[in-house]
C-alpha beads as a LAMMPS data file, in Angstrom:
LAMMPS data file: protein, C-alpha beads

111 atoms
110 bonds

1 atom types
1 bond types

-500.0 500.0 xlo xhi
-500.0 500.0 ylo yhi
-500.0 500.0 zlo zhi

Masses

1 110.0

Atoms # bond

1 1 1 164.371 393.188 3.809
2 1 1 162.186 395.590 1.855
3 1 1 158.641 396.255 2.900
4 1 1 157.397 395.980 -0.670
5 1 1 158.068 392.252 -0.500
6 1 1 155.526 391.785 2.272
7 1 1 153.022 394.321 0.965
8 1 1 152.080 392.132 -1.986
9 1 1 149.286 389.693 -1.304
10 1 1 150.556 386.198 -2.072
11 1 1 148.400 384.156 -4.386
12 1 1 147.411 380.566 -3.761
13 1 1 150.405 379.123 -5.566
14 1 1 153.191 377.721 -3.362
15 1 1 155.971 379.818 -4.943
16 1 1 154.191 383.109 -4.279
17 1 1 153.452 382.103 -0.700
18 1 1 157.022 380.919 -0.149
19 1 1 158.525 384.199 -1.377
20 1 1 156.167 386.232 0.788
21 1 1 156.783 384.079 3.892
22 1 1 160.565 384.332 3.525
23 1 1 160.470 388.137 3.226
24 1 1 158.005 388.446 6.082
25 1 1 160.101 386.259 8.406
26 1 1 163.253 388.167 7.512
27 1 1 161.599 391.480 8.353
28 1 1 160.576 390.084 11.735
29 1 1 164.168 388.979 12.337
30 1 1 165.410 392.469 11.434
31 1 1 162.885 394.008 13.842
32 1 1 163.870 391.664 16.675
33 1 1 167.560 392.450 16.176
34 1 1 166.992 396.201 15.975
35 1 1 164.895 396.219 19.175
36 1 1 167.612 394.236 20.937
37 1 1 170.292 396.658 19.727
38 1 1 168.381 399.815 20.640
39 1 1 166.412 398.810 23.736
40 1 1 168.328 395.786 24.998
41 1 1 165.111 393.761 24.928
42 1 1 165.113 390.223 23.549
43 1 1 161.808 389.423 21.895
44 1 1 160.761 385.858 21.072
45 1 1 161.199 384.596 17.542
46 1 1 158.877 381.964 16.182
47 1 1 159.285 380.155 12.892
48 1 1 156.968 381.788 10.375
49 1 1 158.730 380.432 7.306
50 1 1 157.812 378.085 5.843
51 1 1 154.239 379.110 6.515
52 1 1 151.386 376.667 6.778
53 1 1 148.233 378.786 6.565
54 1 1 146.153 375.767 7.582
55 1 1 147.869 375.663 10.983
56 1 1 146.285 378.311 13.261
57 1 1 149.237 378.035 15.675
58 1 1 151.421 379.966 13.236
59 1 1 149.035 382.933 13.406
60 1 1 149.000 382.782 17.219
61 1 1 152.805 382.799 17.270
62 1 1 152.868 385.630 14.754
63 1 1 150.512 387.606 17.005
64 1 1 152.862 387.074 19.966
65 1 1 155.690 388.529 17.898
66 1 1 153.579 391.551 16.943
67 1 1 152.423 392.041 20.535
68 1 1 156.055 392.164 21.652
69 1 1 157.259 394.672 19.087
70 1 1 154.115 396.767 19.424
71 1 1 154.482 396.877 23.198
72 1 1 158.091 398.043 23.035
73 1 1 157.327 400.684 20.420
74 1 1 153.922 401.870 21.661
75 1 1 152.020 400.742 18.575
76 1 1 148.321 399.939 18.808
77 1 1 148.108 396.801 16.717
78 1 1 145.342 394.680 15.304
79 1 1 144.399 391.086 16.035
80 1 1 146.304 389.179 13.381
81 1 1 145.756 385.800 15.007
82 1 1 142.633 384.908 13.042
83 1 1 142.315 384.768 9.272
84 1 1 140.724 382.456 6.768
85 1 1 143.753 382.335 4.481
86 1 1 141.756 380.495 1.815
87 1 1 139.413 383.472 1.460
88 1 1 141.205 385.967 -0.791
89 1 1 139.315 388.923 0.704
90 1 1 140.270 388.028 4.274
91 1 1 143.838 387.302 3.193
92 1 1 144.063 390.727 1.507
93 1 1 142.782 392.543 4.604
94 1 1 145.155 390.559 6.838
95 1 1 148.144 391.391 4.615
96 1 1 147.152 395.074 4.718
97 1 1 146.797 395.175 8.531
98 1 1 150.053 393.265 8.974
99 1 1 151.797 395.626 6.561
100 1 1 150.579 398.718 8.423
101 1 1 152.204 397.439 11.614
102 1 1 155.428 396.569 9.814
103 1 1 155.417 400.022 8.225
104 1 1 154.990 401.708 11.634
105 1 1 157.869 399.661 13.034
106 1 1 159.974 400.456 10.001
107 1 1 159.344 404.176 10.497
108 1 1 160.259 404.047 14.188
109 1 1 163.285 401.771 13.904
110 1 1 164.557 402.385 10.388
111 1 1 164.478 398.669 9.651

Bonds

1 1 1 2
2 1 2 3
3 1 3 4
4 1 4 5
5 1 5 6
6 1 6 7
7 1 7 8
8 1 8 9
9 1 9 10
10 1 10 11
11 1 11 12
12 1 12 13
13 1 13 14
14 1 14 15
15 1 15 16
16 1 16 17
17 1 17 18
18 1 18 19
19 1 19 20
20 1 20 21
21 1 21 22
22 1 22 23
23 1 23 24
24 1 24 25
25 1 25 26
26 1 26 27
27 1 27 28
28 1 28 29
29 1 29 30
30 1 30 31
31 1 31 32
32 1 32 33
33 1 33 34
34 1 34 35
35 1 35 36
36 1 36 37
37 1 37 38
38 1 38 39
39 1 39 40
40 1 40 41
41 1 41 42
42 1 42 43
43 1 43 44
44 1 44 45
45 1 45 46
46 1 46 47
47 1 47 48
48 1 48 49
49 1 49 50
50 1 50 51
51 1 51 52
52 1 52 53
53 1 53 54
54 1 54 55
55 1 55 56
56 1 56 57
57 1 57 58
58 1 58 59
59 1 59 60
60 1 60 61
61 1 61 62
62 1 62 63
63 1 63 64
64 1 64 65
65 1 65 66
66 1 66 67
67 1 67 68
68 1 68 69
69 1 69 70
70 1 70 71
71 1 71 72
72 1 72 73
73 1 73 74
74 1 74 75
75 1 75 76
76 1 76 77
77 1 77 78
78 1 78 79
79 1 79 80
80 1 80 81
81 1 81 82
82 1 82 83
83 1 83 84
84 1 84 85
85 1 85 86
86 1 86 87
87 1 87 88
88 1 88 89
89 1 89 90
90 1 90 91
91 1 91 92
92 1 92 93
93 1 93 94
94 1 94 95
95 1 95 96
96 1 96 97
97 1 97 98
98 1 98 99
99 1 99 100
100 1 100 101
101 1 101 102
102 1 102 103
103 1 103 104
104 1 104 105
105 1 105 106
106 1 106 107
107 1 107 108
108 1 108 109
109 1 109 110
110 1 110 111
């Protein structure tokens, strides 16, 4: 799944959010599979799609997934567990920080 799909900040409309969430989840699945193939490490997969930005548990589970991949690959990540998704500024910063980590992983793994 291309990184450009998760670099775009989804708007408030359900279709935009759905497209972003699908691409984001697929990239996580690709990362998990690649780490298993290269390192023999099975990382946990949580359901991030469909996304419910009003449920903070999804951001906690997302953070667990980032902690796992970052640990294996030696990436210093950010805290992505807290965001006010309804605030477009916070959402934009969160998407950027998330994207930077996905980009680092992509560079290291060729995902």
